N, C-alpha and C positions, 0 to 999 in steps of 0.2 A: 764735415763737408768742405771747409776751407782747405784743410790739409790734403784732402783727396783731390781738390782742384789743382793745388800746387803740384801734386804728384803727377797728375795727368798732363798738365801744361809742360812740366819739366821733362817728362818722358818724350812727348811730341817734339818739344824744342831741342832736346838732346839728340833725337833722331835726325832732325833737320840739320843740326851742326855736323852730325856724323856723315850725312849725305854730302854736305858742302865740303867736308874734309876729303871724302873720296873723290868728288868731282875735281877739286882743285889739285889734288896730288896725282891722280891717275889719268884724268882727261882734261887738263887745263886748257889746251888749245880749243877744244870743242866748247868748253864753258865760256871762254872769252869770246869766241866767235858768236855764240848764242846771245851774248849781250851786245853784239855789234862792235866788238873791239878786235883789233888786230892781234893775232897770236904771235907776237914777236918774241925772240928768245928771252929778252929781259922781263917781259910781262909773264911769260911762262915760269921763269925762275921765281919771280915774286909770288905768283899764284901758288907754287909749290911750298914756298916758305910760309905763306899765310895759311896754308892747309893745316899746319901744326897748331895754329891758334884755334882753328875750328875744332880740332881733335881735343884740345884742352877744355874748351867750353862743353863739348859733348860729354867728356868724362865727368866734369864737374856736375853737370845736370843729371846725368844718368845715375851716378853714384849718390848724389845729394837729393834725389827726387823724393825720398821718404823721410827727409829730415823734418822734425817737428818745428813749429814756429819758434824762432830764437833770433838773437842779434846776428849770429853767424849766418843763418839762412837769409836774413835781411841783407847782409853784405853781398852774398851771392846774387840775390835778386837785383841789387843796385848795379852790380857788374854786368849782368845780362841785359838789364834795361838800358844801360849806357851803350853797350855794344850794339844792341838792336836799334836804338834811336839813331846811332851813328850810321848804321846801314841804311835806315829809312831815309835820313837826310841826304845821304849820298845817292841813293836810288832816285829820289825826286829831283835832286840837283842835276844828276847825269841825264835824266830824261828831259828835263826842262831846257838843258843846254845842248841837246842833240848829241851828246857823247854816247849815251846808252840808247840804242835804236830799237831794241826789242819792244814791241807794243805792250808786253806783259810787265814791263818794269814798274809802271805806276801801281799795278796790282801787287807786285812783290813788295814795293815800298809800303803799301797799305798793310800787308801781312806783318812786315817788320814793325810797323807802328803799333799794331794791335799787341804784338808780343812785348814790345817795349813798355806800353802802358800797363799791360797785365803784370809784368814783373815790377814795375814802379808801384803798383797797388799792393802787391805782395810785400814789397819792402816796407811800405808805410805801415801796413798791418802788423808785420813782424817786429818792426822797431817799437811800435806801441805796445805790443804784447810783451816784449822783452823788458821794456821799461816798467810795466806793471808788475812783472815777476821780481825784478831786481830792486824795485823801490815801492813796496806795498804801502798803502795809505798809512800814515803815521797814526797810531792809536794811543800812544802814551802821552804824558803831559808835555807840553811845549816848554823847552828850557831856553 
C-alpha cells in the first residue's frame, strides 16, 4: 500500500512538474501575469531557465515513481520535499507581501505544503526502512 501511495503521488507530482515546465517554457508571460507579475524580458528569460529544473524534477519522479523503498528513494523524496517547501514558503510570502496578487496563491501554497509534507513522510519511512535492511538487529554474541 505504501509503495502504491508513493507511486500515485509521484506520478501526480511529476505531471504537475511537467505542466510547470510547459507553462514556464512556452507561455512564461501568461504564467507570470497570472501570478500578478510583470512579464518583463528578464523575468521571461528566468522563467524559461527555471522550466528546465521543472523538467528535471518531472523526469526524476515519473521514472522513479515505481522505485521500492530505499535510501535512494528517500533522497529523492527529500529533494522534492525541499523544493516544494521552498515553493510553499515563497507562495505564502509573496501573497502576504502583495507581490503575488492572484487570490489562488494561498491555495497553491497549501497544495505545495501538502506535497512537501507527503514527501517528507516518504523520506522518513524510506530512511527507516533502508536502515533496517542494511543494519538488521544483531543476533550474535556481543564482542
